[in-house]
N, C-alpha and C positions, 0 to 999 in steps of 0.2 A: 662458582669458582672456587672454593674451597676443597672440593673434590678433587679438582684437575690438580691445585696444588700439592694435594697430600699422593697423588699417583705419582707425579714429581718429584717427591722428596724421596718416595719409594724406589725410583727409577725402574716403574711400570709404563710410563710413558715419558716418549722422548721428542715426540711429534704432534703438533694439533693442525687437522685439517678445519679451516675457518671458512666456510662455505654459504654463499648467498643462493637462491632458486631463482636461474634466469627464465626468461619469457616463454621458452620452449620445456620447462618444467625439468631443467638438469641441474645441479649443484653447480657452482664456478666459484672461484675463490684464490686460497694459497693454502700450501704447506710452512708452519711454521714451526721453528724450534722452540720447543714447548717454554724454556726460560726466558727466552728475549720476549716471549708472545706475552707471557703472564708480566713482565716487568714493564715492557714498553706498549703492548698493543690489546691488552685485555678490554680495552673499551672500543676497538673496531680497528678494522684494517681497512685503509684505503685501496679501492679499485677501479679502474676507468670505468666512466658510464657507457663506454663502449657495449659493455656487456650486457644493455637493453637498449642497443642500436644496431645489432647485425642480426643476421638470419641462422639457419640450422648450421650452415657451415661457416658462420663467423665472417660472412661479407656483408661490408657496411652498408646501410639502407637511408639511402638520400630521404629528406621530406619529413623528418621526425621532430618536432618541437624541442621534444625534451633532450635530446642529443644531437652532435652532428660538427661538421666543419664548422658551422657557424658559432657553437658553443667553445670549441677548444679542446674535446673531449675532454674535460675535465674530472674531477674523481666525484666518486660517491663513498659512502662508507657503509661497508658489513659490520653490526654491529652485535655482538653474540647473544642469542637467546638461551642462557643458562642453562635453564633447564631441559634443552636440549642435548646438552654433553652428554656424550657416551662413548666407550670405547669402540674402535673402530678394527674388530679383532682379526681379520683377515690380511691386514697387515701389522707387521710386529711393532711394539710400544708406539701405538698410535691410536689417537684419540679425535674426535668430532664433535664440533660446534656448528648449528646451523644458527645463521645469522637473518635478522631483517636488515633490510635496505633502506639507509636512511641518508637524508641531505646533510652535507658539512655541518647545518645548524642543527641538526637534530630530529627534525622532521621526517615522516615517512615518506620515501619516494611512493607515489599514488599509484602508479603503472606495477609497480613489483608484485608479482603475484602472491606474497606473503601478506602485503600491504592490503591487497584486495578482498585476503579472506578475512583479515583482522577486522576491517571497517565492515563487515557484514556479520561478523561474530558481535561486535560492540552493540550493533544493531539489534541483534538477537537477543543479547543480555539486557539490554534497553526496554524490552518487551518481555523480558522475565525469562527468557529461555536458555538453556544450555545444547550445542549441538555436539551428538555423537554420530560417526561414520565409522565404517570399513570399506576396505576394497579387495577386489578381486582382480589379479591380473594374468591375463594368458602373454605367453611368449614362446618363440620356436627357438630350437637349438640344433645348430649345426655343425660336423666335423668339418668345421674351417676356421681359421683364425682372421683377425682383421686384416693382416696381410694379403690371405689365399682370396679371399672374398673380393678384396678390392681388385688384386691381380686378373682375376676371373671376371671383373667389371660385374659383379654381384648376380653372374648368369649359372646356369649348372652348378649350383650349391649344392652340397651332400646334407642332408637332414639327418639328425641322430638317428631316426629310424626311419623305415619305406612303408609304414602302414599306419592306419587307422587304430591308435589306441585307448580311446575314449574310456574312463574307468578302470583300464586294465591294468591289475596290479602286477601282472608279469612284466609288463613293458617298462611301468615305473620302478619295478626293481630293477629293471635293466640299467635305468639311470639313475639309480638311487645314489650313486657313490659321487655324483656331481650334485642332484637334488637334494639329499640328505644333508649333505654340508650346506648347502644355502640356507636351507632350515636353519641348522645349529648355527650357525655365523651369524645370521639376523636375528635370531634368538640371542644370542650374545651380545649382539649390538644393540637391544630394546627393543626391536622390532618383533613382536609377538607373532608367531605365524600359527593360525589355526588347522589350517591342513594342507595338503598338495596333491596332485591328482595328472595323471596323463589325461592330455586332451585329445581333441578330435584330430588334428590335423596332425601329418607325418613329423616327428618331432616335436610336438607342440606339449607344453604343459601351462597347469596353471595353478599358483598360490593364491591363497585365501589369509587374510589378516583379521586377527581379533580385534573387536572394536575398540575407539579411544575417543578421546575429544577431539573434535574434527581438526584443530591447528597441528596436533602431534600426529594424526592418521597422515593428515595429507603429508606431513614430513616422511613420515613411515612407509607411503606410497612411494616416495621420491627415492627412497632408500634401499627398497625393495629391489626397483628396478637398477639403481647403481649397482647393488651387490651381486643381482644376479649377472649383470653384462660384467661386472669386474672377475668373479669367482669364476665364470665360464671360460675368460679369457687366460685366466690363471692355470686353469687346467687344460690348454690348448684348445678349447672349443668357442665358439660364439653364440650369443642370443641376440634376436631382434624384436624390438616391441612395435615394428611398424604394424600399422593398422591390418595392411593387406598385401605380403611381402610377395605373393605370386599370384598369378589370375587363377591358377589351377590347384591353389591350395586355399584352406579355410584360413579366417580373420582372426585378429588377436583383439578381444572387447578389454573394457576395464568397467567390472558392475561397480559401481558405486551405491552403499547402503546407509541412509542417514536416518535418523529420528531426533524428535526434540525431546527434552525434559524441561520440567518444571519443579521446584521445590524437591529435586529428588526422585521425581516420579516420572514416569513416561508420558509425557502430552498426548502422544499418539494412540494410547490404549485406554478404552473405558469400557462400559457393558455393552456397549454396541460394536466393540472390538475393532472399529474403526473411529477414533473420535471427528470431532468437529473440527478441531485444531488439524489432525490430519488430512482430512477433505480436504479442506482449503489450504496446506501447503501445497499437497498432490496437483489441486487447483491452479494455483499459480505456476509450479514447474511445467505443468501440461501446456496453459497458456502463453508461457513465455519460452517455451522448447527452440520454437523455429527463431525468434528474437536473438537467443543465447546460442544458438546452435555450432555457431563458430569456435565456443570457448568449449565446448563438446567434441569438436572435430577440427582441431586447427590446420590442417595441412590438406594438400590436394590428394594425398592418398588415403585420409581419413575416409572419404566418400565411395572409394572402391570396395569399402568393408560392408554396406549395405546392401541387403537384397531379399529379397522374398524367400521364404522357405531356407533361411539361413542360420537363425536364431540372433542376428541383427536385424533391430526395429528399421522398418521404412515407413510407418507412420506412427502419429502420436496417439497411441491406445493405453487403456490400462488394465490390470487384473490382478487375480489373485496368482495361486502356484500355476504360473503359466508363463514359459517361456517363448513365447511369440508374440508379447504385446512390449512395450516401450519402457515403461512404469509397471513395478510390480508391488503389490502389497505381501508382505513377507513376515513369518514369525507368529509367534502368539504372546499373549499376556504382554510382560514389560519387553520382551524382544520384539514387538511391534514394531515394524520398520517399512521404509520405500527403497526399492532398487530400481536406479537408474539405469537402464543398459543401453542408454543412446552413446556414451563415450566410448573411443578405443582405447587401446593400449599406449598411444599415441600421445594421449592427452595431459595437459598440463594441469596436475592436480589440484594446486591452489586456484586455480582459475574457475576448473570445473567446480570445485567447492564452491566456492563465492558465488558461483552463479546459481547453483542450486537453491543454497540458501537465500539469496536477494531474490529468486524467483517465489520461490516458497512462502517467505515473508510478506510480499506482496501479496499472494493471495490470500494469507490470514487476515492481512491487514483489507484488503477489499471483497472478503467473503468469495473468493472465486469457487465454483464447484467444479470437479472433475470433468474433461471434456469427454462425451460420449459415453455411450455403455460399459457396464463392467464386463471384461471379455471372457466368458466360459469357455470359448473353443479357440481356434485358429484364428488369431488376430492378422494375418494375413490377407484374411477373407473379407474384412471390412472395406471394404473399395472407398466409403464416402468418409474414411478417418482423413483428418489434415495429415498433409505429407510433408516427410522431414526434408530438409533441402536435399537435392541431387548432387550438388559440388560447391566446391569452396566460392566461387563466383557468386552464387544465391544466398549462400550464409553469409559472407562479408557484407552483400550488398544491406542484407536483413539486419544485420547488427548496427552497419552504420545509420541507417533512417528510422532505429528503433530510439522514439521518445522514451521510454520507459528503460531502456538499458542506459540511456543516457543520465536519467533519472535516478536509477539505482546504483549505479557504478560511477558516473561523472565522464563530463565529455573529453576529458585529457585521455581517461583509459581508453574510453572507446576508439577515440580518434588514434589512438598511438598502436592498438592490436589492429585495427582497420588498415593501416600504413602498413603494417606488418604482413598481414594477409594478402594485400596488393602487388606488393613485392615478389611474394611466393607465387601469384597468380602471373604475373608478367615473365618470371625466372621461367617457368613451366611450359607459357605459351612460346617462347622464342627458341625453346629445346627441342630438336627432333630425338625420338624416340624409337625403342626397338619396334615397337608396334607399327609405327609408319614405314620404316624399312620393310618388315614384312608384306605388308598390304600393298604399297607402293612401287617397290623399288623396280621390279619386275615388268608389273602389271600395266604402269603408265605411259 
C-alpha cells in the first residue's frame, strides 16, 4: 500500500483497477479514483456475488447454492493482495491490484479460483513444498475489431496473416509492432516475458512467461490474456484465446510447466534425473486427469481442440522431449519440471493450477506411479492408453462423480463448477448452429 501512496503523492497514478478473478478466469471489479480508494476502500471493495453466479456472457445461472435470487444477490468483498500491486502501463496513470474474494466476515470464498489455488498451496507448504510454474499461451490475431467481428457474426474473419508461420522470423517481424509492444508493456507491468514466436495457424502467436511462484504465475497468466486482448483492441485489431476458433484452423493451447521445491532446492531433480517426488506428482496428475479434465477444458469449445496428430493430446501419456504426449518431463538440473499439455488457452489458470497441485500432491501422498510407458516415439500410436474425455458432458459427469475431487477440492467447489458446466451444456443443446444449417437445411 505504501508504494501506491507514493505513486499517488507524485501524481504518477490517479486510477486503481481493483480486480478479482471470476469463474471464467477473467478480471472483474472496479476502477477506483486513487485518493478515495486509499482513504476509504483499501481494505476491499464490495462487489455483487453474481460475479460467481453467471456464465461467460453474464447470464444468471439458476440452481447455485452460493448465490441466486434465493440469497438476494448480496455482496462479497474483493480484498487487495498488495503483493500484486503493479502499474498498468498501457493506460495512463493507472495501477492494478489483484484481490482475493472474501465473504463479509473475512473468510475466503471457497469457490473463488484464487481461493482454490491458495488452499492447494497451503497444503503443499504443510508438506514442505513451494510450487513454481510458468504458462505458455497461444492466441490468434485478426484484422477485426470487437464490433466488426460481432457484426459478421464471427464468420469470414480476416486473420492478421494468411499462411502458416510457425517459428518464422519474417512473419513475427511483420507483427512485431503489436507483439513487441505487448512484450514491453507486460514486462513494465511485472509480467516477465521469456519469448514470443509466430505459431502454426494463420495469424497465430505464442508468448511464454518466465517462471514464478504458482500464485503469482496464475495472476500473470490472466494479465497476459487481458493485456493481449486490450492492446490488440487499442491497436485496431482483435485477439482470441478460444481453444478452437475455426474448424479449418489450428487450436490454441495453454501449456503449463510446474515444479516443486523444498528448502530452496528442486524436489523434482536428483541423481536419477527424475526424483521419486516428481514421479509420484506426475502419477497423481495422470491418475486424476480424467477427474479434473473439466478444470483443464471448461467449455464446449475446449474439446474441439483435441485430435490425433494435432499436437494436442487425446490420451493420458507421458514422455520426455516429446510433443505428442499429454505430460512432458522437461529441462535439466534445477530446471527439471513437468509440462501439462492438456489445457487450452481458454482455461481458468487458477483452477487449472489448483487441479494440478491437488492431483500431484495426492500422487505423492499415495505413491502413485506414472501411467503406462515412457513414450519415446509417437504418443498417438498408443491405442491402449486411457483417453481424455471427448466432450464437456463426459468431463462434467466425471468431475461430479469423483470422490477424490470432492475430497481434495470440497463438495461446494465441485457442485458449483458442475452446475456452471451443465448450464453451458444446456445452452449449447438448445442453440441451432451453422453446422446444422449447412448439413440439414437443404438436404432433409
